[in-house]
Structures are given as structure tokens and as C-alpha cells.
N, C-alpha and C positions, 0 to 999 in steps of 0.2 A: 257687152257694150255695143255689139253690132247686131242689126236686126235680121240679117240673113246669113246663111252659111257661105262663107267666102271660099271660092274655088280657085283663087289666084294662087299659083304655085308658091308654097312656103311663105305666105304672107303672115307677118307678125307686127303687132304694135309693140315697140320697145319700151313703152311706158312701164315704170316700176323698176327698171334696171338701175342699179347703183352706178354712179360715175364719180370721178374725183370731186366734182362740184356739188354732189347731192344725188337726187333721184330724178330720172327722166319722167316728165309728166306724161300721162296717158294721152294719146291722140296727137302727139307732137312729132314723133319720129317713127317711121315704119320701114320695114325691109321685106323684100320678096326676091324669089329667084327670077321672076319675070313680072311685068305689068300687063301682060296680055290677058285681057278679060275673056273668060270662057263663056260668060253669060251676060245678058243685058243687065241683070242685077249687079254683077261685078263692075260693069262699065259705069253704071250710075253710082255705085259705091265709091269707086276711085274718084269720079268727078266730085262727089260730095265731100271728099277729104280736103278740097281746096288747097292742094299742095302748092307750096311756094317754089320748090326746087325738086328735081329728080337727079340723083347722082348715080352714075353707072360705073361700077368698079371693074367691068370686064376689060380684058386686054384688047388691043387692036385686032389681034388674031381671032379672039373669041367673037368680037363684033362682026368681023368679016365672015366667019363661019356661021353666023346667025345663032349662036348659043345664047 
């Protein structure tokens, strides 16, 4: 589905996963360990997703530690 090898840590499209209301559509929900782009191609890839929201599930301690 994507035109280049994504080097963002643990990046995945959750499309195809089953949920109580059906199946998640591809290209709608993504997850990753970090959104730090390692390459310019990754930066342009993230920008091209046209994300509406980013949800950070780290604790306050993890954020403070920079994890």
C-alpha cells in the first residue's frame, strides 16, 4: 500500500483488524512507537497521511523522560 519502506519505529496501519462494529478500513488508523521521522521520505509520508488527530498514550513520566 505504501510506496517506500517506512522506517518509523513500529509503524502499522490497523486496517483489516476486527472490532465490535466491523473491520477497520485501511488508511484510517495507524499506530507507532514514535512519530519521529528518520528520513525525509518518512517526513513526507507522515504529512501525506493528512492525520486529523494524534493520540499519545504515554504516561506523564514517560513524556518527561523523553521515551
